[in-house]
C-alpha positions as CSV (number, residue, x, y, z in Angstrom):
1,M,67.2,11.3,-44.1
2,A,67.7,10.5,-40.4
3,M,66.1,13.0,-38.0
4,R,69.4,13.8,-36.3
5,K,71.0,14.7,-39.6
6,W,67.9,16.8,-40.6
7,V,68.1,18.8,-37.4
8,C,71.9,19.3,-37.9
9,E,71.2,20.7,-41.3
10,N,67.9,22.6,-40.6
11,G,67.9,23.5,-36.9
12,L,68.2,26.9,-35.4
13,K,72.0,26.8,-35.0
14,A,72.5,25.5,-38.6
15,K,70.4,28.4,-39.9
16,G,72.4,30.9,-37.9
17,L,69.4,31.8,-35.6
18,D,71.2,31.3,-32.2
19,I,70.1,34.3,-30.1
20,F,73.6,35.0,-28.6
21,E,75.2,34.8,-32.1
22,N,72.7,37.3,-33.4
23,L,72.8,39.7,-30.4
24,S,76.6,39.6,-30.2
25,R,76.8,42.1,-33.1
26,S,74.9,44.7,-31.1
27,A,75.8,43.9,-27.5
28,F,78.4,45.4,-25.3
29,P,79.3,44.8,-21.6
30,H,77.3,46.3,-18.8
31,P,79.7,48.7,-17.0
32,T,79.6,47.7,-13.3
33,V,82.2,49.8,-11.5
34,L,82.9,50.0,-7.8
35,T,83.7,53.6,-7.1
36,Q,85.5,54.4,-3.9
37,F,84.7,57.6,-2.1
38,L,86.8,58.9,0.7
39,R,84.8,61.0,3.1
40,N,86.8,62.2,6.0
41,P,90.2,60.9,7.0
42,S,88.6,59.8,10.3
43,K,85.7,58.0,8.6
44,F,86.0,54.7,6.8
45,D,86.1,54.4,3.0
46,C,82.8,53.8,1.2
47,K,82.4,51.9,-2.0
48,Y,79.4,52.5,-4.2
49,Q,78.3,50.8,-7.4
50,S,78.0,53.3,-10.2
51,E,76.4,52.9,-13.6
52,A,76.7,54.9,-16.8
53,V,74.0,57.6,-17.5
54,Y,72.8,55.6,-20.6
55,C,72.5,52.3,-18.6
56,K,68.7,52.5,-18.2
57,D,68.2,53.1,-22.0
58,F,69.4,49.6,-23.0
59,V,67.9,46.1,-22.6
60,H,70.0,44.1,-20.1
61,I,70.5,40.5,-21.1
62,P,72.2,37.8,-19.1
63,W,74.8,36.4,-21.4
64,N,75.7,32.7,-21.8
65,D,78.9,33.2,-19.8
66,G,77.0,34.7,-16.8
67,S,77.8,38.4,-17.5
68,I,75.3,41.1,-18.2
69,M,75.3,42.7,-21.6
70,H,73.6,45.8,-23.0
71,T,71.9,45.2,-26.3
72,Y,70.3,47.4,-29.0
73,I,68.6,46.0,-32.1
74,S,67.4,48.1,-34.9
75,M,63.9,47.5,-36.3
76,K,65.3,46.3,-39.6
77,A,67.5,43.7,-37.9
78,L,64.6,42.6,-35.7
79,K,62.3,42.2,-38.7
80,S,65.0,40.2,-40.6
81,Y,65.5,37.9,-37.6
82,E,61.8,37.5,-37.1
83,H,61.3,36.5,-40.8
84,R,64.2,34.0,-40.7
85,M,63.0,32.5,-37.4
86,K,59.4,32.1,-38.7
87,K,60.7,30.4,-41.9
88,C,62.8,28.0,-39.9
89,L,60.0,27.2,-37.4
90,D,57.6,26.6,-40.3
91,Q,60.1,24.1,-41.7
92,I,60.4,22.4,-38.3
93,E,56.6,22.3,-37.9
94,Y,56.2,20.8,-41.4
95,Q,58.8,18.1,-40.6
96,I,56.9,17.2,-37.4
97,Y,53.7,17.1,-39.4
98,Y,55.3,14.9,-42.1
99,L,56.7,12.5,-39.5
100,F,53.4,12.2,-37.7
101,W,51.4,11.5,-40.8
102,S,53.9,9.3,-42.5
103,S,54.2,7.1,-39.4
104,A,50.4,7.0,-39.2
105,G,50.3,5.6,-42.7
106,I,52.6,2.8,-41.7
107,F,51.4,2.1,-38.2
108,G,47.9,3.5,-38.1
109,K,46.6,6.4,-36.0
110,I,47.5,6.3,-32.4
111,Q,44.5,6.9,-30.2
112,E,45.3,6.8,-26.5
113,N,47.1,3.4,-25.7
114,K,46.2,1.5,-28.9
115,V,46.7,1.6,-32.6
116,C,43.6,1.7,-34.8
């Protein structure tokens, strides 16, 4: 099987391990609101950036479209993602190991700039 095809079938996106895809289930937009306060009629208007009370309790992640999202991941979902990621990375590591040693059998071991 060609390496490109193998990656298409066994890569992170093919296995559903894209970080944004997984976080999208538990993410919601960061509420950035400009609140306008009117002091005195003689004074100028002031605009302040306000945040929700719960804002500091969530992890802020820059999203792929440039916006900021709040995320919350349960421990169960985190462990599941970690297990699937480890399994996928083990497969990728094995494939690299296989490619290295199978080419070494054909071409010999590469040591610095020459083949032995």
